[in-house]
C-alpha positions in Angstrom: 13.8 -54.0 -24.6 11.2 -54.9 -22.0 7.7 -53.4 -22.1 8.5 -51.7 -18.7 11.5 -49.9 -20.1 9.6 -48.8 -23.3 6.8 -47.6 -21.0 9.3 -45.7 -18.9 10.9 -44.0 -21.9 7.5 -43.1 -23.3 6.5 -41.6 -19.9 9.7 -39.6 -19.6 9.3 -38.3 -23.2 5.7 -37.2 -22.4 6.7 -35.6 -19.1 9.6 -33.7 -20.8 7.5 -32.5 -23.6 4.8 -31.3 -21.3 7.4 -29.5 -19.1 8.7 -27.7 -22.2 5.2 -26.6 -23.1 4.5 -25.3 -19.6 7.7 -23.3 -19.6 6.9 -21.8 -23.0 3.4 -20.9 -21.9 4.7 -19.3 -18.6 7.3 -17.4 -20.6 4.7 -16.0 -23.0 2.1 -15.1 -20.5 4.3 -14.1 -17.6 3.6 -10.4 -16.7 7.3 -9.7 -16.7 7.5 -10.6 -20.4 5.2 -7.8 -21.5 5.8 -5.1 -18.8 6.1 -1.7 -20.5 9.1 0.2 -19.4 8.4 3.9 -18.6 11.5 6.2 -18.4 10.9 9.1 -16.0 13.3 12.0 -15.9 12.9 14.2 -12.9 14.6 16.5 -10.4 14.5 15.6 -6.7 11.9 17.3 -4.6 11.4 16.4 -1.0 8.0 14.7 -0.5 7.3 14.6 -4.2 10.2 12.8 -6.0 12.5 11.5 -3.3 15.8 9.9 -4.2 14.6 6.6 -2.6 11.7 6.4 -5.0 9.0 7.6 -2.6 7.0 10.7 -2.9 3.6 12.1 -4.0 4.5 12.3 -7.7 6.0 8.7 -7.7 2.9 7.3 -5.9 0.7 8.9 -8.5 2.7 7.1 -11.3 2.5 3.8 -9.5 -1.2 4.1 -9.1 -1.7 4.9 -12.8 1.0 2.6 -14.2 1.0 -0.4 -11.7 3.4 -3.3 -11.7 3.6 -5.8 -13.3 2.0 -4.2 -16.4 4.4 -1.3 -16.2 8.0 -0.8 -14.9 9.1 2.7 -13.9 12.7 3.5 -14.7 13.7 6.8 -12.9 16.6 9.1 -13.9 17.3 11.9 -11.4 18.4 14.9 -13.4 18.3 18.7 -13.1 14.9 20.1 -14.0 15.9 21.7 -17.3 17.6 18.5 -18.4 14.4 16.5 -17.7 12.5 18.9 -20.0 15.0 18.5 -22.8 15.0 14.7 -22.4 11.3 14.6 -23.0 11.4 17.1 -25.8 14.0 14.9 -27.6 12.3 11.6 -26.7 15.2 10.5 -24.5 12.7 10.1 -21.7 9.0 9.2 -21.7 7.8 11.8 -19.1 9.0 14.4 -16.7 7.3 15.8 -13.5 6.4 19.1 -11.9 6.1 21.1 -15.1 4.5 24.5 -15.2 2.9 26.2 -18.2 5.5 28.0 -20.1 8.3 25.5 -19.3 7.8 23.7 -22.6 5.4 23.5 -25.5 1.8 22.8 -24.3 1.7 19.8 -26.6 3.9 17.8 -24.2 1.9 18.7 -21.1 -1.0 16.5 -19.8 -4.3 18.3 -19.0 -4.6 17.2 -15.4 -3.3 19.5 -12.7 -1.4 17.2 -10.3 -0.7 19.9 -7.7 -1.0 23.7 -7.1 2.7 24.4 -6.9 3.7 27.0 -4.3 7.3 28.4 -4.2 9.0 29.6 -1.1 11.6 32.4 -0.6 14.8 32.2 1.4 16.2 35.6 2.4 17.9 37.5 5.1 16.0 38.5 8.2 16.9 42.2 7.3 15.1 41.9 4.0 12.1 40.1 5.6 11.7 42.9 8.1 11.2 45.3 5.2 8.8 42.9 3.4 5.8 44.4 1.7 5.0 41.7 -0.8 6.8 40.7 -4.0 7.5 44.4 -4.8 10.1 44.2 -2.0 12.2 42.2 -4.5 12.4 45.0 -7.0 16.0 45.2 -8.4 17.1 42.5 -6.0 19.4 39.6 -7.0 17.1 36.5 -7.1 18.3 33.0 -7.9 16.5 29.8 -8.7 17.3 26.3 -10.0 18.0 25.9 -13.7 14.9 25.8 -15.9 12.4 27.1 -13.3 11.8 30.4 -15.1 10.4 32.1 -12.0 11.2 35.4 -13.5 8.0 35.3 -15.6 6.1 36.0 -12.4 7.6 39.4 -12.0 6.3 42.5 -13.8 9.1 44.7 -12.4 12.9 44.5 -12.8 14.9 41.9 -10.8 18.4 40.5 -11.3 17.4 36.9 -12.0 19.8 34.0 -12.4 19.6 30.2 -12.4 21.9 27.5 -11.1 21.8 23.7 -11.0 22.9 23.7 -7.3 20.5 24.7 -4.6 23.2 24.3 -2.0 25.5 26.6 -4.1 22.8 29.3 -4.2 22.2 29.1 -0.5 25.9 29.6 0.1 25.9 32.5 -2.3 23.1 34.1 -0.2 25.3 33.5 2.9 28.2 35.4 1.5 26.1 38.2 0.1 26.4 37.5 -3.7 22.6 37.2 -4.0 19.6 38.6 -2.0 17.2 35.7 -2.1 16.6 32.1 -3.3 13.3 30.9 -4.8 12.8 27.2 -4.2 10.9 24.8 -1.9 10.9 24.9 1.9 11.6 21.2 2.5 14.5 21.1 0.1 16.1 24.2 1.6 15.6 23.0 5.1 17.4 19.7 4.2 20.5 21.8 3.2 20.3 24.4 6.0 23.2 23.1 8.0 25.4 22.4 5.0 24.9 26.0 3.8 25.9 27.2 7.3 22.7 29.3 7.6 21.5 30.5 11.0 18.7 32.6 12.5 19.7 35.5 10.4 17.9 33.9 7.5 14.2 32.9 7.1 12.0 31.2 4.6 8.8 32.9 3.6 6.3 30.4 2.3 4.1 30.4 -0.8 5.3 33.7 -2.3 4.5 32.3 -5.8 1.9 29.8 -7.0 1.1 28.0 -10.2 -0.4 24.7 -11.3 2.0 21.8 -11.9 1.6 19.1 -14.5 3.3 16.0 -15.9 4.7 16.1 -19.4 5.1 13.3 -22.0 7.2 12.9 -25.1 5.5 13.0 -28.4 6.1 9.3 -28.9 4.2 8.4 -25.7 0.8 10.0 -26.4 -0.9 6.7 -25.4 0.7 6.9 -22.0 -0.5 10.5 -21.8 -4.1 9.6 -22.6 -4.0 6.7 -20.1 -2.6 9.1 -17.5 -5.4 11.7 -18.0 -8.1 9.0 -17.8 -6.7 7.3 -14.7 -5.9 10.5 -12.9 -9.5 11.6 -13.1 -10.4 8.3 -11.4 -8.0 9.1 -8.6 -9.6 12.5 -8.2 -13.2 11.2 -8.2 -12.4 8.4 -5.7 -10.6 10.7 -3.3 -7.4 8.6 -3.6 -5.4 11.6 -4.7 -6.0 13.3 -1.3 -4.9 10.1 0.5 -1.6 10.3 -1.4 -1.2 14.0 -0.6 -1.8 13.5 3.1 0.7 10.7 3.2 3.4 13.2 2.4 2.1 16.1 4.4 0.9 18.1 1.4 -1.8 20.6 2.4 -5.2 20.0 0.8 -5.2 23.5 -0.7 -2.2 22.5 -2.8 -4.0 19.4 -4.2 -6.1 19.6 -7.4 
């Protein structure tokens, strides 16, 4: 075998060995190889947790858990199911939680938003409106798990349902008197529910702080969230995110 051929074989061996080393190093240190998956279980709220992955809540998560260090996996589920998934560690966190929805041990300290709830009702009821007391003994519906009845210290006929559209249609045919939900979500379903000018939405009839909640197995994620959220507040970034989705400053923390 000539010296040239031996040299060529040696060079090929060295090149091949170095290539393998480079690939191994890239595999070990590639950001994708150690990205931490975060499973988010949430209901869909217009401007907060949109089905296309945009929204105020999702933007907060991406600021605090950026790619490529973290990877968000989103499951869209009814609100109550999201709570149960976190309580049973089938999801890492859920969004838009109020005090009383679940044990305080799951809930992060930071208030992400001052949650205001709107009321859909007939124009006839609106004309008699004298505050929440006007709902005394009325049939009020809300989405499952919202527990809005805790805000009333007088009797109402309160029920919950997974379908906002279904409740709006129930209002249309007179089976209930009002729906407690969110203006943007109800407006999106207005035509499907066949509602007209005989119905109106009264804004901000209820208010309470909203939080994110974490499973007991993800307390490190929770601590990281609380630290980084304070940085978003102090820098003013949280207000930029709110304005991006048309959220009034009075609703921001």
